[in-house]
N, C-alpha and C positions, 0 to 999 in steps of 0.2 A: 560475144567476145570469145576468141579462141582460147583454148586451154594452153597455158604457157609452161606449166610445170608438169613433167611426167616422171613419176616415181619409177626408179629402176632397182630391181631386187639386188643386182650386183653391186650397187653403189652404197649400200647401207653398212652398218657395223658388221664386222665379221662374227660369225657364230663361234662360240667357244664350246669345246667339248664338255659334256656333263660328266662330272667326276664325283663319285661318292666317297666322302671322307668318314668312313665308319670306324676305322681303327687308327691307331697312332703309327706313323711311319715317317721316315726322313725324306725330305724333298728339297730340291734345288729350285729356288724362286728367282726368276730373272725378270727384270722390268723391261718390257719390250716397247712400251709407249710412254711418252712423257706425261706428267701430271699437269702440265700447263694447259689451261683452258678447261680444266675440270674443277669440280667443287672443292672447297677447302677441306671438307671431310675426307675426300678421296686422297688429297695431298697429305693430310695428317695420317691416314691409314698407311700410305706408302712409307712415310717416315717411321711409323711405329713398327713396320715390318723390317726396318733396317735398310730400306732402299733409298739411297741418297740422290741418285741421278739415273738417267737413261742408260740402259745396258748394264746396270749394276746387278750383281748376283749374290745371294745369301743362301746358306744351307741351314735349314731349321727342321726341328721335329714337328710334323704336322699333327696337331691335336684338334678336337672339335672347336675349341676356342679360336685357334688360329684359322681354322677353315671358314669361320664366319667373316673374318677380316679379308681372307682371300676371295670370298664370294663378292664382297663389295667392290673390289678392284680387279675382277677377273678379266676385264677387257684390256687392262694395262699390263698384266703380268703373264708369265708362262711358268707352269709348275711341272717339274719332271721328277720321278722318283730316283733316289740315289741308292745304288746297289752296294752293300757292304759299308765299311767305314774306314 
């Protein structure tokens, strides 16, 4: 029987940049993908971060505790540092 499924490296999930959260800094957290179709834990994590819908943006102080939450949903969000205040 012929093989019908061929895995393509370009079709999988995008790779997210590795980011070290060693110190506290202020970051802009933007939701770039919807929580629909993901587990209830990921949806609750997005809600705990203050992200209510797709393309929502919040500015928070990034701490090691918050970094753990960001790691859980890193494929759904985008984090950029905020210069100044």
